[in-house]
N, CA and C of each residue as an Amber inpcrd file, in Angstrom:
protein
   186
 102.4730000  65.6660000  87.9350000 103.5890000  65.6950000  88.8780000
 104.5090000  66.8860000  88.5790000 104.7870000  67.0980000  87.2910000
 105.6720000  68.2030000  86.9220000 105.0570000  69.5480000  87.2610000
 103.7450000  69.6440000  87.0730000 103.0570000  70.8980000  87.3840000
 103.1520000  71.2170000  88.8760000 103.0460000  70.1930000  89.7140000
 103.1210000  70.3830000  91.1590000 104.5140000  70.8700000  91.5630000
 105.5510000  70.3230000  90.9700000 106.9170000  70.7610000  91.2850000
 107.1290000  72.2030000  90.8420000 106.4930000  72.5790000  89.7530000
 106.6460000  73.9420000  89.2560000 106.0700000  74.9380000  90.2720000
 104.9120000  74.6080000  90.8660000 104.3190000  75.4890000  91.8560000
 105.2010000  75.6210000  93.0870000 105.8340000  74.5390000  93.4840000
 106.7330000  74.6010000  94.6370000 107.9250000  75.5130000  94.3520000
 108.3940000  75.4550000  93.1280000 109.5130000  76.3340000  92.7490000
 109.0860000  77.7990000  92.7950000 107.8820000  78.0780000  92.2810000
 107.3770000  79.4590000  92.2920000 107.2010000  79.9410000  93.7280000
 106.6180000  79.1070000  94.5700000 106.4460000  79.4800000  95.9750000
 107.7930000  79.6860000  96.6720000 108.7560000  78.8450000  96.3740000
 110.0820000  78.9890000  96.9600000 110.7590000  80.2770000  96.5370000
 110.6360000  80.6110000  95.2530000 111.2310000  81.8600000  94.7660000
 110.5260000  83.0770000  95.3660000 109.2120000  82.9920000  95.5190000
 108.4750000  84.1040000  96.1270000 108.8970000  84.2750000  97.5930000
 109.0760000  83.1770000  98.2980000 109.5340000  83.2600000  99.6850000
 110.9240000  83.8510000  99.7890000 111.7870000  83.4490000  98.8900000
 113.1530000  83.9820000  98.8740000 113.1460000  85.4770000  98.5740000
 112.2950000  85.8930000  97.6500000 112.1890000  87.3230000  97.3380000
 111.6640000  88.0960000  98.5490000 110.7160000  87.5030000  99.2860000
 110.1880000  88.1570000 100.4800000 111.2380000  88.3250000 101.5600000
 112.0550000  87.3170000 101.7470000 113.1360000  87.3930000 102.7410000
 114.1480000  88.4620000 102.3380000 114.4790000  88.5140000 101.0620000
 115.4380000  89.5190000 100.5900000 114.8800000  90.9310000 100.7660000
 113.6030000  91.1050000 100.4550000 112.9860000  92.4230000 100.5990000
 112.9460000  92.8400000 102.0710000 112.6650000  91.9060000 102.9550000
 112.6580000  92.2120000 104.3920000 114.0430000  92.6420000 104.8570000
 115.0530000  91.9640000 104.3730000 116.4240000  92.3220000 104.7300000
 116.7820000  93.7250000 104.2820000 116.3270000  94.0960000 103.0980000
 116.5980000  95.4440000 102.5840000 115.9270000  96.4880000 103.4640000
 114.6790000  96.2430000 103.8460000 113.9480000  97.1940000 104.6900000
 114.6260000  97.3340000 106.0480000 115.0270000  96.2360000 106.6320000
 115.6930000  96.2720000 107.9430000 117.0340000  96.9980000 107.8470000
 117.7990000  96.7260000 106.8120000 119.0990000  97.3880000 106.6420000
 118.9250000  98.8830000 106.4540000 117.9090000  99.2820000 105.7070000
 117.6660000 100.7080000 105.4740000 117.2910000 101.4050000 106.7840000
 116.4420000 100.7730000 107.5740000 116.0380000 101.3660000 108.8490000
 117.2290000 101.4630000 109.8050000 118.0530000 100.4490000 109.8130000
 119.2390000 100.4560000 110.6840000 120.2040000 101.5600000 110.2700000
 120.3870000 101.7390000 108.9820000 121.2730000 102.7910000 108.4760000
 120.7350000 104.1570000 108.8740000 119.4210000 104.3400000 108.7640000
 118.8150000 105.6180000 109.1330000 118.9600000 105.8620000 110.6300000
 118.8090000 104.8090000 111.4400000 118.9180000 104.9580000 112.8890000
 120.3400000 105.3060000 113.2950000 121.3140000 104.7220000 112.6700000
 122.7140000 104.9630000 113.0320000 123.2570000 106.2720000 112.4820000
 122.4980000 106.9660000 111.6710000 122.9650000 108.2110000 111.0630000
 123.0040000 109.3570000 112.0720000 122.3180000 109.2190000 113.2220000
 122.3090000 110.2780000 114.2160000 123.5930000 110.2680000 115.0300000
 124.0770000 111.4570000 115.3400000 125.2280000 111.5710000 116.2290000
 124.7180000 111.4740000 117.6700000 125.5840000 111.1460000 118.6040000
 125.1450000 111.0850000 120.0080000 124.5540000 112.4000000 120.5000000
 125.0650000 113.5280000 120.0270000 124.5340000 114.8240000 120.4370000
 123.1100000 115.0150000 119.9190000 122.8600000 114.5840000 118.6840000
 121.5150000 114.6970000 118.1210000 120.5260000 113.8250000 118.8890000
 120.9470000 112.6320000 119.2470000 120.0830000 111.7320000 120.0080000
 119.7740000 112.3380000 121.3730000 120.7810000 112.8730000 122.0290000
 120.5970000 113.4860000 123.3430000 119.6290000 114.6570000 123.2480000
 119.7900000 115.4840000 122.2250000 118.9140000 116.6460000 122.0400000
 117.4680000 116.2060000 121.8000000 117.2800000 115.1960000 120.9700000
 115.9290000 114.7070000 120.6910000 115.2910000 114.1250000 121.9500000
 116.0640000 113.4040000 122.7540000 115.5310000 112.8530000 123.9950000
 115.1410000 113.9610000 124.9720000 115.9640000 114.9870000 125.0610000
 115.6410000 116.1070000 125.9430000 114.3650000 116.8090000 125.4900000
 114.1990000 116.9810000 124.1780000 112.9860000 117.6050000 123.6550000
 111.7590000 116.7570000 123.9730000 111.8640000 115.4540000 123.7790000
 110.7400000 114.5600000 124.0640000 110.4040000 114.5570000 125.5520000
 111.4310000 114.6200000 126.3910000 111.2050000 114.6630000 127.8360000
 110.4840000 115.9540000 128.2260000 110.8960000 117.0580000 127.6180000
 110.2520000 118.3400000 127.9140000 108.7920000 118.3230000 127.4590000
 108.5270000 117.7440000 126.3140000 107.1440000 117.6560000 125.8230000
 106.3050000 116.7710000 126.7350000 106.8690000 115.7010000 127.2230000
 106.1420000 114.8000000 128.1060000 105.8420000 115.4890000 129.4310000
 106.7430000 116.3300000 129.8780000 106.5250000 117.0550000 131.1270000
 105.4750000 118.1450000 130.9970000 105.2660000 118.6520000 129.7910000
 104.2850000 119.7080000 129.5610000 102.8580000 119.1780000 129.6120000
 102.6540000 117.9350000 129.2850000 101.2980000 117.3920000 129.2800000
 100.7740000 117.2970000 130.7040000  99.5350000 117.6280000 130.8920000
  98.9320000 117.6070000 132.2310000  98.6860000 116.1710000 132.6630000
  98.9330000 115.9270000 133.9250000  98.6720000 114.6020000 134.4810000
  97.2120000 114.5090000 134.8640000  96.5960000 113.3290000 134.8180000
  95.1610000 113.2010000 135.0980000  94.7440000 113.6800000 136.4780000
  95.5870000 113.5570000 137.5020000  95.2220000 113.9600000 138.8540000
  95.4780000 115.4240000 139.1690000  96.1760000 116.1430000 138.2950000
  96.5160000 117.5350000 138.5540000  95.2930000 118.4440000 138.3540000
  95.0970000 119.4360000 139.2630000  94.0040000 120.3920000 139.0490000
  94.3850000 121.3510000 137.9190000  93.3880000 121.7790000 137.1840000
  93.6390000 122.6470000 136.0120000  93.7860000 124.0960000 136.3900000
């Protein structure tokens, strides 16, 4: 009986560690995303739009 409770404790601690690690990863990604200024975001979107416009469409003649 004691051995079974010990395994539950280990599993619980592992789950708690997993949740904490996930939170750290999410917080880091959010911090990185918010580091851009609105001007930088606008510039990156304009660049991506220009690149998307450069690609040939399937129906266009070459």
